[in-house]
N, C-alpha and C positions, 0 to 999 in steps of 0.2 A: 140696177140696184146693184151695187158692189159689195161684197162681202169684206168685212173686216180683215185684214193680214195678220194671223194669231202668229205669226211666228215673227210679226215685227218686235223689236226689243223695247222693252219697259223703258219709260223715262225714269232718269236716276232718283229721282225724288219718290216713285212711288213706292209704296211699303208692299211686300210679298208676303208670302204666309210664315208664320213664323215657324224655325224648324224646334222640334221637340228633342231637347237635349236628355240623353239617359241620365238618371240621378247615379252617382257613383255609389256602387255595390259596400256596404259595410265591412270590413276585414272579418273572416271567419276568427270564430274564438276556437283555438285551438286547445284550450284547457288552459286556465292560470294555474303556474306552478310546475308545468312538465316540462322539465329539460329537454333542449333541442335533443341531446345524444339519447336520452331513454324514448324519446318518439320516434328516432330513426332506428333505433334498436327493434323499437314494437312492429314497426313497419317491414323491417327485414324478417322479424320472427313469424307474422302470419304467412309471409310470402314461403317462408322454408317451411311449414308447417304443411302448407297446400301441395309444396313438391314433395314432402315426405308421404303423406297420403296418397297423392298420385303413383308414388313408386310404391308403396304399400299396396293397393289395389292390383299395380302391375305383377308383383310377386305371387299375389293369390289369385290371378287367373294364371299364370305359368304353372304354379303349383299344381291348380286344378288339371290342367294339360299338361303333367309333367312327363308324359311319354312322349307327345309330340314335341314339345320344347325340347326334352334331350336327343330325340331321335333329329331333329333340325341343326341342334349343335354339334353334333357328330358327324352331320354331313358336312357342316363347314369346316369342322377340324378335318375331315378326309380332302376336302376340295382344296384345302391351302395346302396340304402335305403332295396332292399327286398333282397340282396343277401345272408345276413346273414340268415334270415327267411327260403328261399331256401334252405340253406347248411344245416340247422337244420332240416327241413322237410325230406330233402332226406336221412336222416340217417334211416327213418323207412318208407319211401314210392318211389317208384320209381321218378326220377327226374322230369319227365315230369309232374307227377301228384302235385310235388309239386310246379312247377313253376304255374300250373294251381290254386291251391288251394291259392297260395300267390297273385297273378294279382287278381282275382276275389275278396278275403278279400279286399284288397286296393281299389279296385273299389267301392264296396260294402261300404265301411268306408269314402270315400268320397263322393258319391251318397246321403247317410244318412246326412251327414253333412251340404251338400248345400240344401238338402229338408228342413231339420230342420231352417236351416236360413229363407230360403223363407218364410215358414208359418211364423217364428217369425217375418220377416218385412213385410207381408201382413197384420198381424193382428195389429200390432202397428205403422203402418205407417199414418193413419187417424189422431189419435190421437195425434202423433210426431208431424203432419205438423202443427195441430194447436197450439201446444205448444212451436214449434220453431216461429210462428209467432208472439205470447206473449213474446218469450225472446228477438224478434229482436225489438218489440214495446218498450220492459221494457229498452232495451240499447238505444233505440233512446231519450225517455224522459230521462235516467241518462244522455246523451250526450248534451241534450237541457238544463236540469235544474242542473245538477250536477256542479263541478267544470271546465269542459271545456266550457260551455256555448256557443255549437255551434249552426250556426243560423239556423232555421228549413228551411228555402228558401234551404239549402245545401242537405237535406234529399230531399226534393221534385223534384230537379233539378237531383238528383241520380236516383231518380224511373223513373223520365221522360228517361232519357239517357237509362235505362234498357229496359224500354217498347219500344221504337223508336228504338234500335237495334235488339228487339227480330222481330220486326214486318217487317223492312228493310230488315232481314237475314232469313226471314222465310224459305223460298226456299231451302237458302245454308243449313238451320239447315235439313230441310226433304231430302235432297240429303244424308245429312251425316247418318242419319239415315238408309236410304235403302243402301248405302255402308257397312254401319255395317252389315245389312244382309248378304254380302258379306264375309265380315269379318268372322263371324260366321261360314259359309261352310270352309273358308279357317281354321280356327282354328281346327274345327272339323276332317279335311282330316289331319293336324298336327298330332292331337292326335292319329286318327287311326293309321297314319306311325310309330309314338313313341311306340305304344303298340306293333305295329309288330316289330319292331327292339328289345324291350325288352325282347321280348320270345326267341328270339334267342340267345341275351347276357345271361340271365339268364340261359338258358338249356345249351348252347355249347359255352360260352365266350372263355374259355382257349383252345378249337381246333381252333376256329376263331382266336386266336392271335398267334398259333403256325403255322398254314396254311399262316398268313401275315409273321412270320418271316422267314418261309421256300422261300418266294419269294425273299428274300435280297441276297446279296453276302454274302458267309459263313463267310469271316472277319469282317463283319459289323454288323453279328447276335447279339454276345455277347453285344454290344455298346447298340445296340436299344433294347434289352431285358431288360438291365439295366435301359434305358431311361425310357421305357414303362411301365414297374413295378412300377419306382419311381413315374410315373405321376399318375396312376392310385391308388395307395397308399395314395397320397395327395388328389387327387381328392375324393375317397370316403370317406377318415377321414374328410375332410373340411363338404361334402356333411350331414353326419351322423352329425358332430359336430353342423351345423348351424339348422339341426332338432330340436336337443334336446336344443339348445338355443331359439330357437324359440317357441317349445312348452312351454319352462319354463317361459320365457315373458308371453305368452298368458293365462298359468295358474295363474299367479300372476293378470295381468289386469282384467282377468274375475273374480277373486274373488274380488278384490277392487270394480270393478263397481258392482256386484251384492250387496256387502255391502253397496254401496252408494245408491242403486236404482237407478241408471241410466237404461233407457229404452234401449231398443236394446243390452243390453249386452252380447248376444251370438254374433249376428252377426258383434261386435265390438271386441270382442274376436279373431273371425277369421281373422278379418282385422290386427288385431296385431300381429298373427302367419303368416300370409305371409308377412305383411310389414318388419319383421325381416329379411327376405332373404336378405334385402338391407341394408348394416352393417352402424352403425352411424347414418345415416338418415332417414330410415324405420319406426323404433320404436318410434321415438318421433313424425313423420307426422301423423300415426294413433293415438297416444294418442291425438294430436293436435284436430284430427275430433271428438273424445270421449269427449275432454273438449269442443266443440261446441254443440254436443248432451246434454251433462250435463247441460252446459247454458239453453238452450230451455227449458230442463224439470225440472230442479232442482234448477234454480240459481245460480246467479254469486259462491256463496261461494262454491256449490258443484263442481263447473267448477275450481275454483282455486285450488281445492283439487286435482281435477285431473291433474290440470297442473303439481301440485306438484310431483305428481306420475311419470311424464316423467324423473325427475330427480332422484326420489329413484331407479326406474327400471334400468334407464341408468347407474345409479352406480353399481348396483347388476350385472348388465351385464356387465359391463367394468372390475370389479374387484373381480368377484367370478365365472361368467359362462364361459366367454371367455379363462381366466386361466385355470381353470378345464378340460374344453373340448374341447377347439381348439388348446391348446398350441403342443400337442402331432401331431397334423395334420398339422398347418401351422403358420409359425414363422416368421411372416411379421408386419412391425413396424405400429404404427397405422398412420403414416404419409403417407406409402407408401397405405396403405389401403384406406384413402381419399382420394388421389390423383388417385388412380384407379377406385374408385367409380363416381368421378367428370368425368374422361376422358370416362367411360364406357357411362354414362348417356349422356355427350354430342355426343357423337358417335353413339349411338343407343337408347338411351331414358332408360324407366324402364329396359327394356330386358338386354342391355347394364351394368347397374347398377347391375343387377343381377349376370352377366357374368364374368364381370371384376376381381373380387377378387378372384374366383377361378382359374381363366387363369392367373393370373400373379401368384397365387400358385403354380400352377403346372408347368410352365417355369420355375420358380425357383429352385423347385424342383429337377428339368431335369439339369439344369445346376449345381446345387449342387454335384448331383450323378455322372455324368461326368466327374466332376473336382475332384473327392475322398472326396468329401467333406460330402458325404449324409453314411447313412449306410444300403444301400440296397443291399442286397446278391448279387453275379453276377449269381449263379444258384440257386434261392429258391426252396423250398419243392414242390413236385408236388399233396402232397395230400392236403394243403391248396393255392392254386394258388391265387394270387394277381390281376391277369388280370380278365378282366371281364366275 
């Protein structure tokens, strides 16, 4: 008995099982009366709220562990500044010795500057105190007898209020000074951690970056490599550029203060150097302090000249130094820089003002690179890696 062939084709007239055609879905009700523009805006709004919430949580975590965050940031700064020196020495020496010589040289340079500034301040502080008191008395006489005609009783009331405030808050001031000692220990711990991290980043930063890439999924490694190298290139370029700008400002200020005979010229020059790391506002604040010292020591004419230096140096910095040094690393509008500094100072004080501009620059460079607007190669050469 033969079995029927099931694979045989069915006759043309045979009716097969009817296929079930899915019914069309009714259009989703998007809300009558809601304009498309408003709907699109609301969709972007909730996404921006999610991003803002995530950024706020990140800031809370970083603020909670601010010592570790600051230590790693300083380690990245040290690495970006000393990396060219280490690479240059590593051509003739083993890399471990190149890292050792670079770090020791940098520490000796900083320690020497601080010791020189301390000796200068200690030697000129008594005379400067007397000159400052004379300058204050001169301002008081000018306010009383000059065109302002300020009542003498106002100065006496101001002095009395200052004395009363100090006597009433003496315990608070003492406790603040004691807590300042704890701050010094905390800063020393952060500096040690930063130095420890800098050693490894300078010696084997490329291997650390490749190891981190190896922990990612294979399809995501190229994009993370692109973003990471763009971020490091921008951060390193900004750090080296701001160091050059700060050193140039400090040299100009130091020469001007030395020629004008202003005391404490070296400490004020060092103050100008560190203040220049806060864009737009740091340098004018340092020059204002220098003008107060010039007023106390040399009188109002020299103080006015120092104030004019704020305008001159600001023009040189804004129209010469920044376009020449920073344009290849950071391309941010001055309004973005000003808003970043303001937001950073509100969020984290002076540290936030220093960190804000490089953070915004790094974020923008990563976004540009991932969108294809940057010029970061997908697979850079391994001879001169851009990662730390």
